[in-house]
C-alpha positions in Angstrom: -0.5 -6.6 -2.0 0.1 -3.3 -3.8 3.4 -2.7 -5.5 5.3 0.5 -5.0 4.1 3.3 -7.2 0.8 1.5 -8.0 -1.9 4.1 -8.6 -5.6 3.9 -7.9 -8.0 3.3 -10.8 -9.2 6.5 -12.3 -12.9 7.2 -12.2 -14.8 7.2 -15.5 -14.2 10.3 -17.6 -18.0 10.9 -18.2 -18.1 14.1 -16.2 -18.0 17.8 -16.7 -15.1 19.7 -15.0 -16.1 23.2 -14.1 -13.8 25.9 -15.3 -13.5 27.4 -11.8 -14.8 26.3 -8.4 -16.9 29.5 -8.4 -19.0 28.5 -11.4 -21.5 26.5 -9.3 -22.0 26.5 -5.6 -24.6 24.5 -3.7 -26.8 27.6 -4.0 -24.4 29.2 -1.6 -26.3 27.4 1.2 -24.9 24.9 3.7 -25.1 21.2 3.5 -24.9 18.6 6.3 -22.4 15.8 5.9 -24.2 12.5 6.5 -21.3 10.1 6.5 -17.9 9.2 4.9 -17.7 7.4 1.6 -15.3 4.5 1.4 -12.6 6.7 -0.1 -12.8 9.2 2.8 -14.8 11.9 1.2 -17.9 13.4 3.0 -21.3 12.5 1.6 -24.2 15.0 1.5 -27.2 15.9 -0.6 -28.1 19.2 -2.2 -31.6 20.7 -1.9 -32.7 18.6 -5.0 -31.5 15.4 -3.4 -28.5 14.9 -5.6 -25.6 13.2 -3.9 -22.4 15.2 -3.3 -19.0 13.8 -2.6 -17.0 16.4 -0.7 -13.2 16.3 -0.1 -12.0 17.0 3.5 -15.5 17.0 5.0 -16.5 15.0 8.1 -19.7 13.5 9.3 -22.0 15.8 11.3 -20.3 18.9 9.8 -22.3 21.8 8.3 -20.3 23.3 5.4 -20.6 25.5 2.4 -19.5 23.4 -0.6 -17.9 24.4 -3.9 -18.8 22.0 -6.7 -15.8 21.4 -9.0 -16.9 18.3 -11.1 -20.5 17.5 -12.3 -21.8 14.0 -13.2 -25.2 12.9 -14.1 -26.1 11.2 -10.8 -23.7 13.0 -8.4 -21.4 15.9 -8.1 -17.9 16.3 -6.6 -16.8 19.2 -4.5 -14.6 20.6 -1.8 -15.2 22.5 1.4 -15.6 26.3 0.8 -16.2 27.0 4.5 -16.8 25.0 7.6 -19.7 26.4 9.4 -19.9 23.8 12.2 -16.9 21.6 12.6 -16.8 18.0 13.8 -15.2 17.3 17.2 -12.8 15.0 15.3 -11.5 17.6 12.9 -7.8 18.2 13.5 -5.2 20.4 11.9 -3.4 18.4 9.1 0.2 17.5 9.9 1.6 18.3 6.5 1.8 21.6 4.7 1.1 19.8 1.4 -2.2 18.2 2.5 -4.9 18.8 0.0 -2.6 19.4 -2.9 -0.7 16.1 -2.6 -2.3 13.0 -4.1 -1.2 10.8 -1.3 -2.8 11.5 2.1 -6.6 12.1 2.2 -7.5 11.9 5.9 -5.1 14.1 7.8 -8.0 16.3 8.8 -9.6 13.5 10.8 -8.3 12.4 14.2 -6.5 9.0 14.0 -9.2 7.3 16.1 -11.8 8.4 13.7 -9.8 7.2 10.7 -9.5 3.7 12.3 -13.2 3.5 13.1 -14.0 4.5 9.5 -11.7 1.7 8.1 -13.4 -0.9 10.3 -16.8 0.3 9.1 -15.7 0.2 5.4 -14.7 -3.5 5.8 -18.1 -4.3 7.4 -20.0 -2.5 4.6 -18.2 -4.2 1.8 -18.9 -7.7 3.3 -22.5 -6.7 4.1 -23.1 -6.1 0.4 -22.6 -9.9 -0.1 -24.7 -10.7 3.0 -21.6 -11.7 5.0 -21.5 -10.8 8.6 -18.1 -9.6 9.8 -16.9 -10.8 13.2 -15.8 -7.9 15.4 -12.5 -7.0 13.7 -9.5 -6.5 15.9 -7.3 -3.5 15.1 -3.6 -3.7 14.2 -2.2 -0.2 14.7 1.1 1.7 15.0 2.4 5.2 14.8 0.3 7.7 13.0 3.3 9.5 11.5 6.8 8.6 10.4 5.8 5.1 9.5 6.4 4.8 5.8 9.6 3.0 4.9 9.4 3.2 1.1 8.5 6.0 -1.4 9.0 7.1 -4.9 9.9 10.7 -5.7 9.2 11.8 -9.3 11.7 14.1 -11.0 10.7 16.5 -13.9 12.4 19.4 -15.5 9.9 21.9 -16.9 10.1 23.9 -20.2 11.3 26.8 -18.1 14.2 24.6 -16.7 12.6 24.6 -13.3 13.2 21.3 -11.5 10.4 19.5 -9.7 11.1 16.8 -7.2 8.1 15.3 -5.3 4.7 13.7 -5.7 1.8 14.2 -8.1 -0.8 16.8 -7.5 -4.1 15.3 -6.5 -6.1 14.1 -9.5 -3.3 15.1 -11.9 -0.2 13.7 -13.5 1.7 17.0 -12.7 4.5 16.9 -10.1 5.0 19.4 -7.4 7.9 20.1 -5.2 7.7 18.7 -1.7 9.4 20.3 1.3 8.3 17.6 3.8 6.5 14.3 4.1 5.8 13.6 7.7 4.4 10.1 7.1 7.9 9.0 5.9 10.3 7.2 8.1 12.4 10.1 9.6 15.6 8.9 8.0 13.9 9.1 4.6 12.2 12.4 5.2 15.6 13.9 6.2 16.8 13.2 2.6 14.2 15.3 0.8 16.0 18.6 0.9 19.5 17.2 0.3 18.2 15.2 -2.7 16.6 18.3 -4.2 19.9 20.2 -3.8 21.8 17.4 -5.4 19.4 17.1 -8.4 19.7 20.9 -9.0 23.4 20.5 -9.3 23.3 17.6 -11.8 24.7 18.1 -15.3 21.7 16.4 -16.9 18.7 16.3 -14.5 16.3 15.6 -17.5 17.9 12.1 -17.7 16.7 11.2 -14.2 13.2 9.7 -14.2 12.4 9.0 -10.5 14.0 8.0 -7.2 12.9 5.1 -5.0 13.7 5.3 -1.3 13.7 2.2 1.0 14.6 2.1 4.7 15.5 -1.3 6.1 16.1 -2.1 9.7 19.8 -1.4 9.3 20.4 0.8 6.3 18.5 2.8 3.7 18.8 2.5 -0.1 18.1 4.8 -3.0 17.5 3.6 -6.5 17.7 5.9 -9.5 15.8 5.5 -12.7 18.4 6.9 -15.0 17.1 7.3 -18.6 20.7 7.7 -19.9 24.0 7.2 -18.1 25.8 10.5 -17.3 29.1 9.6 -15.8 29.7 13.0 -14.0 26.2 12.8 -12.4 26.7 9.2 -11.3 29.9 10.3 -9.6 27.9 13.0 -7.7 25.4 10.3 -6.6 28.1 8.1 -5.4 29.5 10.9 -3.3 26.0 11.7 -1.9 25.5 8.0 -0.9 28.9 8.0 0.9 28.0 11.2 2.8 24.6 9.9 3.9 25.7 6.3 4.4 23.2 5.0 1.8 23.2 2.0 -0.5 22.9 3.2 -4.1 21.5 1.4 -7.2 20.7 2.6 -10.6 18.3 1.4 -13.3 19.5 2.6 -16.6 18.6 2.1 -20.3 15.5 2.3 -22.4 12.7 -0.3 -22.8 10.8 -2.5 -20.3 13.9 -4.2 -18.9 16.4 -1.6 -17.7 19.7 -2.8 -16.3 20.2 -2.7 -12.5 23.7 -1.7 -11.3 25.1 -1.1 -7.8 27.2 2.0 -7.5 28.0 1.9 -3.8 30.8 -0.6 -3.8 28.7 -2.9 -1.5 27.1 -5.3 -4.0 26.4 -8.0 -1.4 24.7 -5.6 1.0 21.0 -4.9 0.8 18.4 -3.5 3.2 17.0 -6.1 5.6 14.0 -6.2 7.9 12.6 -8.8 10.3 9.0 -9.8 9.7 8.9 -10.5 13.5 11.4 -8.5 15.6 12.2 -11.3 18.0 12.5 -14.1 15.4 16.0 -14.0 13.8 14.9 -16.5 11.1 12.4 -14.0 9.8 15.1 -11.6 8.6 14.4 -10.7 5.0 16.6 -9.1 2.4 14.9 -6.8 -0.2 16.4 -5.7 -3.5 15.4 -2.8 -5.8 11.9 -3.4 -7.1 10.9 -6.0 -4.5 7.6 -5.8 -2.7 7.9 -4.4 0.8 5.1 -3.7 3.3 5.4 0.0 3.9 4.7 0.0 7.6 7.2 -2.0 9.7 5.4 -1.8 13.0 2.0 -2.8 11.6 3.6 -5.5 9.5 5.1 -7.0 12.7 1.6 -7.2 14.1 0.1 -8.6 10.8 2.7 -11.4 10.6 2.2 -12.2 14.3 -1.5 -12.4 13.8 -1.1 -14.7 10.8 1.2 -16.9 12.9 -1.3 -16.9 15.8 -4.3 -17.8 13.6 -2.3 -20.4 11.6 -1.9 -22.7 14.6 1.3 -24.2 13.2 2.3 -27.7 14.3 5.4 -29.7 13.3 5.5 -30.3 9.5 2.2 -28.7 9.0 1.7 -28.4 5.2 1.1 -24.7 4.2 0.7 -23.1 0.8 1.6 -19.4 0.6 0.3 -17.7 -2.5 1.7 -14.3 -3.7 4.6 -15.0 -1.3 6.8 -12.2 -2.3 10.2 -12.4 -0.7 9.0 -14.4 2.3 7.1 -12.0 4.6 4.8 -14.9 5.8 6.6 -18.0 4.5 9.8 -17.6 6.6 7.9 -17.0 9.9 5.6 -20.0 9.3 8.5 -22.2 8.4 10.5 -21.0 11.5 7.5 -22.1 13.6 7.7 -25.6 12.1 5.5 -25.5 9.0 6.6 -26.9 5.6 5.7 -24.2 3.2 5.2 -24.3 -0.6 5.6 -20.6 -1.6 4.3 -19.4 -4.9 5.2 -16.1 -6.5 4.8 -14.7 -10.0 8.1 -12.8 -10.3 11.2 -14.9 -10.8 13.4 -12.3 -9.2 11.4 -12.5 -5.9 11.3 -16.3 -6.0 15.1 -16.3 -6.1 15.1 -13.7 -3.3 12.8 -15.9 -1.2 15.1 -18.9 -1.8 18.1 -16.8 -0.7 16.3 -15.6 2.4 15.3 -19.1 3.3 18.9 -20.3 2.9 20.3 -17.4 5.0 17.7 -18.3 7.7 18.6 -22.0 7.6 15.1 -22.8 6.4 15.7 -24.1 2.9 14.5 -27.6 3.9 11.1 -26.1 5.0 10.5 -23.5 2.2 9.9 -24.6 -1.4 9.8 -21.4 -3.4 8.2 -21.8 -6.9 7.5 -19.4 -9.7 4.0 -19.6 -11.3 1.4 -17.5 -13.0 -1.0 -16.7 -10.2 -3.8 -15.7 -12.5 -4.8 -19.4 -12.0 -4.6 -21.6 -9.0 -1.6 -23.9 -8.8 -2.2 -27.6 -8.2 -2.3 -29.3 -4.9 -4.1 -26.7 -2.8 -6.4 -29.4 -1.3 -3.3 -31.2 0.2 -2.4 -28.2 2.4 -3.7 -27.8 6.0 -3.7 -24.0 5.4 -3.6 -21.7 2.4 -2.3 -18.1 2.9 -2.8 -15.6 0.2 -1.8 -12.0 -0.1 -2.9 -10.9 -3.6 -2.6 -7.4 -5.2 -5.6 -5.1 -5.4 -7.3 -7.1 -8.1 -7.7 -9.9 -5.6 -7.7 -13.7 -6.4 -11.0 -14.5 -7.9 -10.1 -17.5 -9.9 -8.0 -19.0 -7.1 -10.9 -18.6 -4.7 -13.2 -20.3 -7.1 -10.8 -23.3 -7.0 -10.4 -23.1 -3.2 -14.2 -23.1 -2.8 -14.4 -26.4 -4.6 -11.1 -28.1 -3.5 -9.6 -25.9 -0.7 -8.2 -27.0 2.6 -9.8 -26.7 6.0 -8.6 -23.2 6.5 -7.7 -20.1 4.4 -6.0 -17.0 5.6 -6.6 -14.1 3.3 -4.6 -10.8 3.5 -6.1 -8.0 1.4 -5.2 -4.5 0.4 -8.6 -3.8 -1.3 -11.8 -4.5 0.6 -14.0 -4.6 -2.5 -12.2 -7.6 -4.0 -11.7 -9.2 -0.6 -15.5 -9.2 -0.2 -16.0 -10.6 -3.6 -13.6 -13.4 -3.0 -14.8 -14.2 0.5 -18.3 -14.5 -1.0 -17.0 -17.2 -3.3 -15.4 -19.0 -0.4 -18.5 -18.8 1.8 -20.6 -20.0 -1.1 -18.3 -23.0 -1.3 -18.7 -24.0 2.3 -16.4 -21.8 4.3 -17.3 -19.6 7.2 -15.7 -16.3 8.1 -14.5 -16.8 11.7 -12.0 -14.0 12.4 -11.0 -10.6 11.0 -8.6 -7.8 11.6 -8.1 -4.4 10.1 -4.4 -3.4 9.8 -3.9 0.4 9.7 -1.0 0.0 7.4 -1.4 3.5 5.9 -2.5 6.1 8.5 -3.6 9.5 7.2 -5.0 7.7 4.1 -8.3 5.9 3.3 -6.3 2.8 2.3 -6.8 -0.2 4.5 -5.3 -3.6 4.8 -7.3 -6.5 6.3 -6.9 -10.1 7.4 -9.6 -12.7 7.5 -9.6 -16.4 8.6 -12.1 -18.8 7.0 -12.8 -22.3 8.0 -14.5 -25.0 5.9 -17.7 -26.2 7.5 -18.4 -29.9 7.9 -20.8 -31.3 5.3 
């Protein structure tokens, strides 16, 4: 699972950036887009056979390409002109598309986006000679789905205030006027937030703003580099006017102090992992992991519960358990869950959530370093794991040798999933079910779920 604000790994810096897009064209001639790369860019070849990765180009299109970055074995470019468009090309839904570093597939119809993601999962597994069962698709709204975001704040040398996201491929912020993938209650805050920040006494002391929308209430968390009492008073007034919870992280160093400024210290955003299961209600605090897409998360949790086949007192181990997204639902269905998480704050939150749901007797939340496998995995009937993008290579090595009869693996990075599934298959498991969860429409990012069963020896 990817944490809020986590950025993709940068490509190696061994490249030549052209001074302007006009310095080299593909000989001013058209190229044919053969397919989409895993990151959503079009793939073509120039007349010398060199591979081109082209932003916002779609399979089957004939385009004129502008090369903006050269490498030894391939070049990177963008569309100069579309000569023949794909039938699946659509008008992007956001005015910032192409400049913003977030969305990269708004020019492709949503059905094409989802087919591409299923194909990406197939190709990653095929590299390890693993055949993917026909993956089911977990899908929701194409817009207005994202319930968490981080807005950067920067004051330039000319005293101009920038509130928004990073420019694609750069660390520079730009002002956003809209973000239609955001939950509407969060998108509606963009303009009021900017107006407030422009009125602050010391906007340079504000680092960033985190927005989270629960099922019942939204919360903003400020990263305040230094407390400015007058500005904090303005923020309190803003929170009252918009019925928001308000937290502030202040102080220097790696461990800033979190403080509530809304007068409601016992109230936090909640969501239900399954909408019709009251025991799956989960409280999230500032900095906790939260799946960004509520509707798709409902389907993901439901699919985990379906594939788990829970029976009374079934022993389950949940690795990278977070604040209980899967643990609480499995426990409510009758399982006895040992839930491991690496961050002590989220372990405590999971305990509190289990207590509030009346599930403390069925959920044993433990803090451990998940760089290594905890003991006792072989005693479970099922292991569920939902690691960050780096995957769980060392844990899967242990599972391959001493794992239970079934493993459910939730992944936010298909490359590391394929690597880890290969380890499990080499240890005697078989991949029997798969699903692609379109957790982040309009982007090339995909979430997936696979079920593996150990084969009899």
